[in-house]
N, C-alpha and C positions, 0 to 999 in steps of 0.2 A: 505493499499500501504506500502511495506518494505521500510526503510529508505534508501536514497541514498546514499552509500561508497564515500570518494571521490577518486579520480580517481589516483591514483600515478602510477611513473611510472620510469624505470629505464635504465640501459646498463650493461652491462660485461666491465670490465677492466682486467688488465692483474692481476693474480693471485687476483682480488675482483669483488666489483659490485657496483655499484653507484645506488641509490635511491635518486627520485626527490619527492618531497611533492607538498604543495603551497608556502609555503615561504621558506624552507630551502632543502638542500641538503646533504646528507650521502654518504662518500665510506668510504666502510668496505674492508682491503687488508690484505692477510695472507704476514709476511715479511719472510723473509729467515730464520729465527731462530726459526719459528713455530707459532708467537704472530699475534694477530690482532688489527693493527693499523687501527683507524676509524678518517678519516678526515672530517669536517662538516662545512658548511657557507652558509650565507644565499645567498638566492635567486636574481637576478638580480630582479629592482624595475619595471622592464618593466612585470614582471610577475602579477604585482598586477595596471598595466596603462589601463585605457579605452580601449586602443589597443587591450587587448587581450579579446573584448567585441565584436569586429567586423569581422562580418565571411569574410571569406578568408587572410583577412587584418592579422587577430590574427596568422593564422598557418606559416607565413612566420616572423611572430616577435616571434614567440615563438620558431623555429624551429631554426632560425638563432640562439638565446642566448643558444639554448639547443647544438646546434655544440659547440659554444665557451666552455660550463660547461662538457661537452663531452670531449673534448680534454683537458681541464686542468686534469681530472682526470684520463686519459689514462695516462699521461705527469706524475701526481701525485707516478702511479701506478708502470711505468715502473722505472722512477728515487727512488721506493724503494727498486726494486729487484736490482737495476745496483748499486747502493751507490752512494757517492758523486762525486767519479772522473769520473764518466761516466755519468753524470746527462746531462740531457738534457733541454736544457736552451738557451734562449736567441736569436740570428738571424738565428740561425743552425736550432732551431725549426721551426722558421715561415718560412722559405723557406722552410723546407721538410713539411711540411703543403702545404706551396701554390702550390708546385708541384704535391703532391697527389690531391687536387682539380684539378687544369689542365688536369691533367692524367686522370683522372674520367671523367669530361666532354668530353675531346677525344673520350676515349674510349666507353661510354656509350652514349653519344649523337651526336658526331661528324661521329664518325666511322658507325652506324649504318644509319644516313642519308645521307651518301658518297654511302653506299649499296644500297637503297631506291632509289637515284636518279640514279647509274646505271640502278637498273630494268626499272624505267621509261623510259630513252634514249634507250639502248638498247636491251632490252627484249620487249619494246611495252607497258609495265605496265601503265594504267591511275593513277592519282593521288591517287585513293584510294586503289588500289592495293599499289600501290609503300609505301604508310606510312603503309598498312599491314605488308609488308614483313620488312621494317625498323622496327616496332614495334616487328617481331618476332623475326630479329637480335637480340635488344636492350636485350630480356628477354632472349633468348641463352646465350647471355653475361652473362648476371647476374646471370642466375643460373650456368652455367660452371665456372665462377670466386668463387662464394661463394663454390662450388663443391670442386674448384682445392684449393683453400687455405684450406678448410676444413681438408685436407690430411697433413696438417704439424701441428704436433705433440703440439707445441705448441698455436695455432691456436687452434686444437680439445678443451685444457683445459680452452680457452675462451669464446669458444660456449656451456662447461657444466658450467661455472659461469652465461653462458646467460640463458641456462635452471632452473640453480638456482635460478635466478631474477625471472622468471615465476614462479615458482613453489611459491615463498616465498608471491609474489603478490597474485597469486591463495588462497593461504591459506587464506590470511587475509581477500579478499574479501568474503571467505566461512566462515567465522570466527572461521576458525579455531585455535588451540593451534598450535603459533611460535614457535615449535623447531625442529629439525632436522627429527627425524623419521616421527611426524607430517606431517610434510612440504614434505617430501619424497612423500607422495601419490598422490600429485596433477600431475598435467597436464606440460608438459614444453612450449605448447602452451598457448598464450592468444593474443586476438582478438587488444590490443592497440601495437603491438609491431611493432620496425623499419623496420622489415623484410616484415612486411606487407602494409608499407607505401610504399615500395620501388616498390613491385609487383602491386599494385592501379597508383602509377605512371606511371609505364611503359604502363600497359593498359590505363588509360585515355591519352597518349602521343599518342597513336594511333589517339585517338577521334579527342583532337584538334591540331594536325597536319594535320590531314585527312580535316578539314573543313578550313586550309588553302588555299589549291588547290595546283595545279602547281606553283614549283616557280624556278627561274634560280639557279645555283651551289650553287652561293654565299650567295642568299638569304636564299636558304634553311636551309646552315651552320648557318647563323648568326640566323634564325629563330628559332635554338635548342636552343641555347644559352639563348636569351633571354626569353624565353617561362619558360623555369626552374624553376622561379617563379611564376609563373601560374599555372604552373603544380604541385608545392610541395600546395600552398594553397589549389587546387582540392582536391588533395589525402587528405592533411589534415580534410578538413572538410567530405569527406567521411568515414573514419576512425573512426572521431568524432560520426558521423550519427550512423555505424554499431555498436559500441561500446554503444551507447546508445539505441539500439532496438534489442538486443539478446534474448530476450522474442520473436520474431516474427522470425516465421518456414523461411521464406521467405529471410530475413537477414540472419540468420544462414546459409542457401544457398550459399548464397553470400560470405562469407568469406570462405567458406571451401578450397578455393585455397592457399587464404594466412593461414591460419592453415597451409596446407599441407606442402608451403616449410619455414617455421618454421624448420623443420624435419633436416631442412640443414644448421641452424646458430642454433642449440642448442644440447646439449648431456648429456643424463642423469646426473647430480651431483652427486659427492660422499657426506654422510655426513658433513664430515669438509669443504666441499666448500656453503653448505647450511647452517652450522654454520656460514660460513664470509657472508653471504645472510640477515640472518636473523639480525645480528649485526650492517649492515647496516640500515636495515628498523627500527629497534628500534631506533638507533639512529636516525635517521630522525622523526620519530616519537615524541622521545623526545622533539624535539624540534619545533615540531610546534603546541604546546601552545603558547601563547602568552608570549614575552618577551621583556623584557626592552631595552637591545640594542642589535640588530645581530651582533656577532662578527664572523670571521674562527675562528677555533681551530680542533689541531690534539691531538688523546689520545691514547694508547695504553692497549689493553686488554686482559688483560694474557691469554696463550691459556691454553685449560686443558688437 
């Protein structure tokens, strides 16, 4: 049996890529002057806690911490592009994040629930079919939102860096040489992608919410918010399970919709984008070796 490689992950940021290992994360960003700036930091202690061994709970713990890490990475990359005078930080940053989170919950959970309830009350749908309609609306909103923002030029560049992240990890997992020309040959799809997580969460929501049966308006809306952690834990375990059984034809068939949806959130990256992604990955790998004292640091890599 071949040796199992570590499950590294990451995400795209503004003009850069975040790569996350078991103990460290590294963010590589292309500065306005063309140089690659690399910031690295140790991951929170939660990644090494016993909580990450408990099924379903581990997903919530890791996802919550990953949300904080991703937010810091996006903020860091945005500040690099705008400079000190337009730096995003402090209360304005937290208010923006809180508003964005509330808007996402309202758009992707409460609005579809309202549509399902209307179908149940005025169109005579039973609880099962109203939840199916709710899930279809949620899926349509998700795909429509991704498609719409993907038409914005700045977001298209972020999606290209997303493709660079996937290609780099795919190249590593194939034990290929990590240079832009070599990495460019690999796919922009990856089974552990966050896009796959979102689609899985939407599909699981149909099943879970249907099990709740018919509910009054208020309780239906409350349940959609309260059950988000449950859905996230289930979706995390499903993605984790499928990623570990990709050699099974049935599992490969199951993840095809997830991989297909990723073509909305990725673009083919340029070689200079791949250079940034590889720089992030190499910086993370270099830190994964045992260190005496974990510290956060930022360095600049001269542009070629």
